[in-house]
N, C-alpha and C positions, 0 to 999 in steps of 0.2 A: 839515366838510370833511375829506376823507381826507388822510392824511399821504403826501406823494410820497417815493418811495424816491430817495435820493441816491446817485449812483455812488461807489464806494469811492475815496477819494483815492489818486492814484498813488503817493504816498511811503509807502503802507501796503501796497503790492502784494507779493505773494509772488513767488518766482521763476518759479512756473508762470504767474502773471498777467503777468509781464514777457514770458514766451514768447508768450503770446496776443497782446500788444501787438505784439511784433516780428514775429510772423506777419501780423498785420492791417496794419500800417503800413510794414513793410519787407519784404513778401513776396518781392520779387525777390532779397532777400539772406538770407532766413530759413535755407535749407539750408546756406549758406556759414558763417554765424556763430551760429546758434542754440546749438550746443554750447559755443562760447566763453563765451556768457552763462551757461550752466549750469555750466561748470566753474569759473567765477569767482564763481559764486553771486550774480549781479547781481538784487537785489531792487528794488522800486520806488524805495526811498530811495536806493540806489546809482545807479540809472538817472538820476534827476533831478539828482543831484549830478556826474555825469559831465562831463568836458571832452573836447575833441577829442583832446588828448594821451592822455587815459585810453582812448579808443577805439584809439589806436595801441598802447598798452601792452596792451590786451585782445587785440590781434591782428589788427585791422581795418587793413591795410597798404595796400589799394588806395584811393588818394585819392578816387576817384569814390564808391565804395561808402561810405567813412567820411563823405563830405560828406552823402550821402543819409541815412544813419543819424542823423548829427548834426542835420540840418535837422528830422527827426521828433522828436528829443529836445528841441530848442528849441520846436517846436510844443506838445509835451506839457507843458513847463514853463509855457509861456505860458497854455495852457488851465487848468492847475492854479492858477495865480496869479489868473486872472480868477475862477475858482470861489471861491477863498478871499476874494477881495475882495467878491464878491456875498454870501457868508455873513456877512462882518463887517458889511456894509451892513445886511442883513436883522436881525442881532442888535442893532444900534444903533437901527433903526427900530422894531422890534417885540421889546424885551427880554424880554417874557413868552413869545415864540414858542419853537420848538424850538431846543434847544442842540445844534448840529450836531457838537460836538467830544466829546460823551459817548456 
């Protein structure tokens, strides 16, 4: 059976990968805020640890824009948590299976 490629965990994303995510999931606001993410060197690790207050400090002052970006960050966190739980479950069910963290 062939090895399936796993997507790179979001907490390991580079700033360029965060830009891709922002463009795909927050396309309506990408032009407004992409430079802020670059200037502040927002990596995947920083992105998933952001709070709504951090978005204000970043410069996303419009409450509607901030709520939309915040909602996408929460979805990303949830997706990452679910993937991690699946990997933990797989490693306990099949201990000789692929180690996803190496």
